[in-house]
C-alpha positions as CSV (number, residue, x, y, z in Angstrom):
1,M,-2.2,-6.2,-6.5
2,T,0.2,-7.1,-3.7
3,P,3.5,-5.2,-3.9
4,P,6.6,-7.3,-4.9
5,R,8.3,-8.9,-1.8
6,K,11.4,-6.8,-2.4
7,I,9.5,-3.5,-2.2
8,R,7.5,-4.7,0.9
9,T,10.7,-5.7,2.6
10,N,12.4,-2.3,1.9
11,V,9.3,-0.4,3.1
12,E,9.1,-2.5,6.2
13,K,12.7,-1.8,7.1
14,I,12.1,2.0,6.8
15,M,8.7,2.1,8.4
16,N,9.3,-0.1,11.4
17,K,12.1,2.0,12.9
18,P,12.2,5.6,14.2
19,I,12.9,8.1,11.4
20,T,15.0,11.0,12.4
21,A,15.9,14.1,10.3
22,H,18.0,17.2,11.3
23,Q,17.9,15.8,14.8
24,R,21.2,17.3,15.6
25,D,19.3,20.6,15.9
26,A,17.1,19.4,18.7
27,V,17.8,19.3,22.4
28,V,16.4,16.4,24.4
29,L,15.2,17.6,27.8
30,P,13.9,15.5,30.8
31,A,10.3,14.5,30.6
32,S,8.1,17.4,31.5
33,P,4.3,17.6,32.2
34,A,4.3,21.1,30.9
35,S,5.2,20.6,27.2
36,L,6.0,17.9,24.6
37,I,8.0,20.1,22.3
38,A,9.1,23.8,22.4
39,I,10.3,25.9,19.5
40,D,12.4,28.8,20.8
41,Q,13.1,31.9,18.8
42,V,13.4,30.1,15.6
43,S,14.2,31.9,12.3
44,V,14.4,30.2,8.9
45,R,16.0,31.8,5.8
46,F,15.9,30.6,2.3
47,D,18.7,32.5,0.5
48,Q,17.9,36.1,1.3
49,R,14.2,35.4,2.1
50,L,13.2,35.4,5.8
51,V,10.4,32.8,6.0
52,L,10.2,32.5,9.8
53,N,11.2,35.4,12.1
54,N,11.9,34.6,15.7
55,V,9.0,32.2,16.2
56,S,8.5,30.5,19.6
57,L,5.8,28.0,20.6
58,A,5.3,25.1,22.9
59,I,2.7,22.3,22.8
60,A,1.3,20.7,25.9
61,P,0.2,17.1,26.3
62,R,-3.4,16.6,25.1
63,E,-3.6,20.2,23.8
64,I,-5.3,21.1,20.5
65,V,-3.5,24.0,18.8
66,S,-4.5,25.5,15.4
67,L,-2.1,27.2,13.2
68,I,-3.6,29.8,10.8
69,G,-2.3,32.5,8.5
70,P,-2.4,33.8,4.9
71,N,-0.9,31.8,2.1
72,G,2.9,32.0,2.1
73,A,3.0,32.9,5.8
74,G,5.5,30.1,6.6
75,K,3.0,27.6,8.1
76,S,4.4,24.6,6.2
77,T,7.9,25.6,7.1
78,L,7.0,25.9,10.8
79,V,5.4,22.4,10.6
80,K,8.7,21.1,9.1
81,V,10.6,22.6,12.0
82,V,8.3,20.9,14.5
83,L,8.8,17.6,12.7
84,G,12.5,18.0,12.7
85,L,12.7,18.2,8.9
86,Q,13.8,21.8,8.5
87,K,17.0,23.1,10.1
88,P,16.5,26.5,11.7
89,S,18.8,29.3,10.7
90,S,18.8,30.3,14.3
91,G,16.9,29.3,17.5
92,S,16.3,25.8,18.9
93,R,13.9,22.9,18.9
94,Q,13.6,21.3,22.4
95,I,12.0,17.9,23.0
96,H,10.8,17.0,26.4
97,G,11.1,13.2,27.1
98,E,10.2,10.7,24.5
99,L,8.3,12.2,21.5
100,K,6.4,10.1,18.9
101,I,4.9,12.2,16.1
102,G,2.1,11.1,13.8
103,Y,1.9,13.2,10.6
104,V,-0.8,13.6,8.0
105,P,0.7,15.7,5.2
106,Q,-1.1,18.2,3.0
107,R,-0.2,16.2,-0.1
108,F,0.7,12.6,-0.6
109,H,1.8,11.3,-4.0
110,L,2.7,7.6,-4.6
111,S,4.2,6.6,-7.9
112,K,2.2,4.3,-10.2
113,S,5.3,2.2,-10.5
114,M,5.0,1.2,-6.8
115,P,1.7,-0.7,-6.4
116,L,0.5,-0.7,-2.8
117,R,-2.9,-1.6,-1.3
118,V,-4.3,0.1,1.7
119,R,-4.1,-3.2,3.6
120,D,-0.3,-3.3,2.9
121,L,0.1,0.2,4.2
122,F,-1.5,-0.7,7.5
123,D,0.4,-4.1,7.7
124,L,3.6,-2.1,8.0
125,I,2.7,-1.0,11.5
126,R,3.0,-3.4,14.4
127,T,0.0,-3.1,16.6
128,T,-2.8,-5.3,18.0
129,S,-5.6,-6.4,15.6
130,D,-8.2,-5.0,18.0
131,F,-6.6,-1.5,18.1
132,R,-6.2,-1.6,14.3
133,N,-9.8,-2.5,13.7
134,Q,-10.9,0.2,16.1
135,I,-9.0,2.9,14.4
136,L,-10.0,1.7,10.9
137,E,-13.7,1.7,12.0
138,E,-13.5,5.1,13.6
139,T,-11.8,6.8,10.6
140,G,-14.0,5.1,8.0
141,S,-11.0,3.2,6.5
142,A,-12.1,-0.3,7.1
143,N,-13.9,-0.7,3.7
144,L,-10.8,0.5,1.8
145,L,-8.4,-2.2,2.8
146,N,-8.4,-3.9,-0.6
147,R,-8.1,-0.7,-2.7
148,D,-4.9,0.4,-4.3
149,V,-3.6,3.5,-2.6
150,Q,-3.1,5.2,-6.0
151,D,-6.8,4.8,-6.8
152,L,-8.2,6.5,-3.6
153,S,-10.0,9.7,-3.9
154,G,-8.5,12.7,-2.0
155,G,-10.9,12.3,0.9
156,E,-10.3,8.5,1.1
157,R,-6.6,9.1,1.1
158,Q,-6.8,11.5,4.0
159,R,-8.9,9.1,6.1
160,V,-6.3,6.4,5.4
161,L,-3.4,8.6,6.3
162,L,-5.1,9.8,9.5
163,A,-5.8,6.2,10.5
164,R,-2.1,5.3,9.8
165,A,-0.9,8.2,11.9
166,L,-3.0,7.1,14.8
167,L,-1.9,3.5,14.6
168,I,1.6,4.4,15.8
169,R,0.0,5.7,19.0
170,P,1.6,9.2,18.8
171,N,1.7,11.7,21.7
172,L,1.7,14.5,19.1
173,L,-0.4,14.4,16.0
174,V,0.5,17.0,13.3
175,L,-2.2,17.6,10.7
176,D,-1.4,19.8,7.7
177,E,-4.7,20.8,6.1
178,P,-6.1,17.3,6.6
179,M,-9.6,18.0,5.3
180,Q,-8.6,18.5,1.7
181,G,-10.7,16.5,-0.7
182,L,-13.5,15.8,1.8
183,D,-17.1,16.7,1.3
184,I,-18.8,18.9,3.8
185,H,-20.5,16.1,5.7
186,S,-17.2,14.1,5.9
187,E,-15.4,17.3,7.0
188,E,-17.8,17.8,9.9
189,E,-17.4,14.1,11.0
190,L,-13.6,14.2,10.8
191,Y,-13.4,17.6,12.6
192,A,-15.6,16.2,15.4
193,Y,-13.4,13.1,15.6
194,V,-10.2,15.1,15.8
195,R,-11.6,17.1,18.7
196,T,-12.0,13.9,20.7
197,L,-8.5,12.5,20.1
198,P,-6.7,14.1,23.1
199,E,-9.2,12.5,25.5
200,R,-9.6,9.3,23.5
201,Y,-6.0,8.5,22.8
202,G,-4.0,11.0,24.9
203,C,-2.3,12.8,22.1
204,A,-1.8,16.5,21.5
205,V,-2.9,17.9,18.1
206,L,-1.2,20.6,16.0
207,M,-3.4,21.4,13.0
208,V,-2.9,23.8,10.1
209,S,-6.3,24.9,8.9
210,H,-8.0,27.6,6.8
211,D,-11.4,26.7,8.3
212,L,-11.7,29.6,10.7
213,Q,-15.1,28.4,11.9
214,W,-13.7,25.1,13.1
215,V,-10.6,26.7,14.4
216,M,-12.6,29.0,16.7
217,Q,-15.0,26.2,17.8
218,G,-12.7,23.1,18.0
219,T,-9.4,24.3,19.4
220,Q,-8.0,25.4,22.7
221,R,-5.3,27.7,21.4
222,V,-4.9,29.6,18.1
223,I,-1.6,30.7,16.6
224,C,-1.8,33.3,13.9
225,L,1.4,33.3,11.8
226,N,2.6,35.7,9.1
227,H,6.3,34.9,9.1
228,H,6.3,35.9,12.8
229,I,3.6,35.2,15.4
230,C,1.1,38.0,15.0
231,C,-1.0,36.9,17.9
232,S,-1.8,33.8,19.8
233,G,-4.1,32.7,22.6
234,T,-7.6,31.4,23.1
235,P,-10.0,31.7,20.2
236,A,-12.0,34.4,21.9
237,N,-9.0,36.6,22.4
238,V,-7.5,36.0,19.0
239,L,-10.8,37.0,17.3
240,K,-10.5,40.4,19.0
241,D,-6.8,41.0,18.2
242,P,-6.1,43.7,15.7
243,A,-3.3,41.6,14.1
244,Y,-5.8,38.8,13.4
245,Q,-8.4,41.3,12.1
246,A,-5.9,42.9,9.8
247,I,-5.4,39.6,8.0
248,F,-8.8,38.0,8.2
249,G,-11.1,41.0,8.6
250,T,-13.6,41.8,11.3
251,E,-16.5,39.6,10.2
252,R,-17.7,37.6,13.2
253,V,-16.8,33.9,13.2
254,P,-19.0,31.6,15.4
255,Y,-17.1,30.8,18.6
256,E,-18.1,28.0,21.0
257,H,-16.6,28.0,24.5
258,H,-15.6,24.6,25.9
259,H,-13.8,23.9,29.1
260,D,-10.1,23.1,29.1
261,H,-9.2,21.1,32.2
262,C,-5.5,20.9,31.2
263,R,-3.0,23.1,33.0
264,H,-1.4,25.3,30.3
265,E,-0.9,28.5,32.2
266,D,2.8,27.8,32.8
267,L,3.3,26.8,29.2
268,H,2.3,29.8,27.1
269,H,0.8,33.2,27.3
270,E,-1.2,35.6,25.1
271,H,1.3,36.7,22.5
272,H,1.2,40.3,21.2
273,H,4.8,41.0,20.3
274,D,6.2,42.5,17.1
275,H,9.3,40.6,16.1
276,A,10.0,42.7,13.1
277,N,13.1,44.3,14.6
278,C,14.4,41.1,16.4
279,D,17.9,40.0,15.2
280,H,18.8,37.4,17.8
281,A,21.3,34.7,16.9
282,H,21.4,31.4,18.7
283,D,24.0,28.6,18.4
284,L,22.6,25.3,17.5
285,P,23.6,22.4,19.7
286,H,25.0,19.2,18.2
287,I,22.9,16.5,19.8
288,H,21.3,13.4,18.2
289,P,18.0,12.4,20.0
290,E,16.0,9.4,19.0
291,V,12.6,10.8,18.2
292,A,10.1,8.6,16.4
293,I,8.5,10.5,13.5
294,D,6.2,8.7,11.1
295,L,6.9,10.1,7.7
296,L,5.2,7.9,5.2
297,D,5.6,10.1,2.1
298,K,9.4,10.5,2.6
299,S,9.8,6.8,3.4
300,L,8.1,5.5,0.4
301,K,9.9,7.9,-1.9
302,E,13.2,6.7,-0.5
303,T,12.1,3.1,-1.1
304,E,11.5,3.8,-4.7
305,Q,14.9,5.2,-5.3
């Protein structure tokens, strides 16, 4: 069923313009080849609960970064800070040049009262038909065009959301547990595909994942989070770190070395610092950058209201 014209028009108005959120908390810096975005000494409190404690990270162009940690470690909150959706209690979020973020959420719920076909979802994005067909074919979404979004299985929905995130041609792709609902074969295919994206489409990837085997085989840098950054670095170094082993144990995870031809040495370093006693406070600048963030879930909910 095609959505009523009024709904389609409202969705188009939202989806075809950059969406900004809490962007007064971000500083726009000149374009830099070193990083796309930098989170500097960010802490986030909810009432008296410290969810993130003095967290710093930067993401380089075409870099694949995996974010791991136990449940309740603050991973989703850190993703929201990266997206600009969560205001830090202290610290800063710095954007280098123009940043366009494609986002695949962990969960996506669409009300039954808002009928929407997969085709309609893709039609909201302005792109060439050739590029659209290419992305749909690569993600396995081409045969889903006439299905209602509400009727998709979990795996089908994730494929569609990944395709949609890529269609905006992001330079940073944020994936929050994107393999939920996929069978093992589909997981392997999609993981292999994600690993090719920096070279194929020139985007960096930040992925939250509990799949330690893929993290150690398919990523260039691992960040282990437990409210603060316990350790970070190459997969080989993180596997040997006592902080990682304290959380995930010492059982050997298969690791596959692959060459990284990007220059990241000036961007980050192996991180082994305990922030438990840090109490830095940092003023938040009041600047309004225009950063394009594709937030489908938020946009459709606003359209319903």
